N, C-alpha and C positions, 0 to 999 in steps of 0.2 A: 635326768636319764643319762647313763653313760653312753658314749658315742660308739661303743662296740656292742651295745644291746640292739636287739632287733626291733625296728619300728615298722608297723604296717600302715600303709596308706591306701585306702579304698577309693575308687573313682579316680585312680591315678592316670587314666588315659584322658581325663577331662581337663578343664581349664584350671580350677583351683587345686585339684589333686596333683596334677602334673607339675604345677608351680611349687607345691609343697615338697615334692620329691627333689626338684632342682635346688630348693632352698636348703634342705637337709644335706644334700651333697656338698653344697658350698660351705656348710658349717662343719664338715668333716665327719659326718656319720658314715660308718663303714658297712652297716647291715640294714638295708632298706628293702622291704618287700612291697612291690607296687602291683595292685590288682585292679582290673577293669574288665567289663564284659565285651568291650569293643575289640575287634582284631587289631593286632599291633600296628598295622599300617595306618590306622585311624587315630592313634594316640597323638596328642599334641606335643608331648615331650616324652621321650623314652631313652634310657641310658644303659649302656652295656654292662656297667658295673653294679647294676641294680637287679634284684631278683624280680623279674617281670612275669606275671601270671595272667592269662586270659581266662577268667572264671565268671560265671553268672552267680552273683551273690544273693539272688532271690532264693537260691537253693541252699539249705542249711548245711549240707555236707561241704559245700565250697567255702562257706564262712568258717567252718571248723578247720579246713585245710589252711585257710589264710591266716587264722589267728594262732595257729600252732607255733609256740616258741616266742611269740611277740611280747615285748614289754609294754609298748605303747601302741594304741590303735587310734588312727585319725579317720573317722568315717565320713567321707565326702560323697559316697556313691548314692545316686538317686536318679530317677527319671524326671528330668526337669529341663527348663529352657526359659526363654523370654515369655512375655505375656501372650504372644501369639500361640505359643506351644501349650502353656499350662491351662489356658481357657478352653482349649479344644481337645485336651487329653487328660481329663480329670481322673478317669479310672486308672490309666497308666501311672499317673502321679501317685495315686493312692496306693498302688501296689508296692511302692517303695517301702511301705511299712514292713514288708517281709525282710528287706535287707537289714534294716536297723534291728528288728526283733531277733533275727537269726544271728546277727553280729554280736549283739549283747549276750545272747546265750553262749555263743562260741567263746567270747572273751572271758566270761565267768568260768566256763569249763577249762579254758587254757591257762587260767591264773594270770591274766593280763593285769599289769600294774595300774594303767591309766587308760581311760577311754574318752575320746573327744567326739562330740556329735555336732555336725553343722546344721543348725536350724535356719529359719528364715524370718524376715519381717512380715512375710505373708501370714504369720500366725495371728497378727493383730486384728482386733475387732474392727470390722468394716465401718461401723458408725463413727469411729474415731478418725476416719480418713476421708470424710466427705468434703472438707474444706481445703482448697488449694493452698491456703496460708497455714498449713499444718505446723503447730508450734513444736512438734517432735513427739514421737511415741515413747512413752515410758514403759518399762518392763511390765508393770501391773496392768497395762492397757490390753493385754492378751485375754483378760477375763472381765466380764462374762464372755464366753467364747462365741465369736462370730468371724472365724478366719476366712481367708481366700478358699473358695469352694474347691475341693479336691486336694491340691498341693498344700494349702495352708493347714487343712485338717490333718493330713498325714504328718506334717512337721510338728504340730501341736501334740498329737497323740504320741509321737516318738519322743518328744521331750518328756512326757509323763513316764514313758517306759524307762528312760535313762534315770529319772528321779527314783522310780520304784526299785530298779536294780541296785541303786546306791543304798536306799533305805532298807530294803529287805535282804539283800545279799552282800552288801558291803563293797560293791564294785565302785571304784573311783571313777566317777563320770563328771564331765564338764561340758557345757553347751553354750554356743553363741548364736545369736540371731543375726544373720548376714543381711546387710542392706545393699543390694545391687553392686556386686563385685564386678570390676572390669579391668582390662589391661591386655597386654600382648599374650600370644599363645593360647587364644581361646576361640570360641565359635564366633564367626563374623558373617555367616550366611547360612542358608539352608532351612531356616524356620525356627531354630532354637536360640538364635542370637538375642542378646539383650539390647536395650536402647542405645547405649554408647557405641557399641560395635555396629549396630544397624545404621545409625546416623553417620558414622565414619564411612561405612561402605557406600551409602547412598550419595554422600558428598563426593567421594572419589569417583563413583560412576558418572555423576553429573559433570565433573571436571574433565574426566578422560573422554567422555562421549561428546562433549561440547553442548549437550542439552542441559541447560542450566535451570533445572527444575528439580524439586524434591517433594515427595509425598510424605506427610506426617500423619501418624495414627492419632486420632482424637483431635481435640481443639488446639493442642499445643500449650494449653494453660495448665495442664496437670503437672504436679510438682513431685520431685524425687530428690534423694541424695544418692551419690555414687561413690563407692569406696575403691581406691586403687589397690591392685592385688598385693603390693608390698606391705601396705598397712594391714591387709587381711591376714597375711602370713605371720606378721609380728604379733598381731592381736591374738590369734589362735594360740600361739605358743605361750604368751603371757597368761591367757585365761587357763590353759591346761596346768600351768605351774602355780596357779593361785588357789585361794581358799573359797572361790566363788562357786557355790554348788548349784545355784539356780541359773536358768537361761538369762543371758545378758546381751544387750545390744552391742553389735560390732558393725559400725558404719560411720560414714562421715556425716557431720551435721551441716555441711554446706549444701543447702537446699536450692535447687534451680528448677525452673519450668522446662518443659521439653523445648519450647521456643528458645530459651536461653542456652540450652544444650546445643541446639543447632547453630546458634550465634557463635559459640566458641569454636565449634568444628569448622564452620565457614571461615572464621578468622585464621585458624591454623592453616587451612587450605588456600587462603588468599582469594576467596571467591564469594559472591553473593548469589543466592538462588531464589527463583520464584517458588513460593510455597503454596501447596494445596493441602487440604485437610480431609482425611478419610474418617468421617464420623461413624462409619459402620465397622471400622476395624477394632480389634481388642485394644483397650486402653487402660484397664485396671482401675484402681481407686483414683479419686481426684487429687489427694494430697498425702504424701508419706515422707517422713523425715525421722532421723534417728536422734532421740534425746540421749545425750551422752553424760548426763549428770552422774549416773551410777558408776560407769567405767572410769570417769575422772576421779571420783571419790576413792574407789577401791584399788585402782592401778596407777593413779596419778599420770594418766596417759589417755589419749584418744587418737583415732586416725586423723592424720594432719597433712597428708599429701594433697595439694590443691587439685581441683578438677581440671584446671587448665594444664598443669604440669603432667598429670596422668594421661589426659587426652592427647597431648602432643606425642607421647611415646606410643600410645595405642594407635593413633592415626598413622604414624610412620610405619609401624609393623603391618597393619592391615593394608596400607598402600603397597608395600613390598609384596605381600601375599597376592594381592589383586593383580599387580602387574606381572608377577611370575606366572600366574594362571593364564592371564590374557596372552602373554607372549608364547606360552606353551601351546595354547589353542591355535594361535596364528601359525606357529611352526608346524603343528600337526596337519593343518589344512594345506 
């Protein structure tokens, strides 16, 4: 793609979309259209030299307005959040099918050259994720279908839509299944945050308050892998520029338990906390990890930023955000 061609990034007011806008600016792209439903004041990153639009992409006409003149489309827009959100908002998550369906139609109509869709590891068969010692989910493990109820079904269906728009209409589509993306400039409180941000915030709260306790959702033995945002951005662009037409894993293969995740954040903070376990809280599947065999074979690369390195940057950013909010509240009072 030429750097003076128009690139559209949906969900640009969110964590991944906003980070992608920032990355394209760093690369020297001069025509970027950023779209999100949220008011501008709620965007995590917004830049004056970008065409910023506040539009509801559930509405087809808004998708058409967004895609007009675009060469590449990166569709990150979705109703989603951490496990606490997606387990309690299944209908809202399913409604995101409107966004991708309308964006695909709009992209085809506008003559878009390339279309990227952000899928999720939540598409994988739940029976493959019962063991905390998960050896890694391979791409074929999405079928027979038994994805995360609500959010996972929407993602799996939308993958099929991308495939059929490519097969039937010749639209260039690429898809990646994200595994727990984290980093600065994202949600860290309010109910939509994911585990790394939530743990960072809880440790910061315990340290600042002097109440050295932390509540952990589930038993703490459930396992995951977490991908730092910089690896995500690099992987997305590599996949879009590749010949990989089917959905592929994009995630770290460094699997840890939730307890180990807390260990790392505690070490970064220089504190040890008393742990309690909320077994009634949403906890998701027992074990989920990214098998990176395919991406290694096809791209000679895989996400490689260590969890410790990524968490150090994430913790520092959330700490600054937390203290700024705390100091502002104290000042207002």
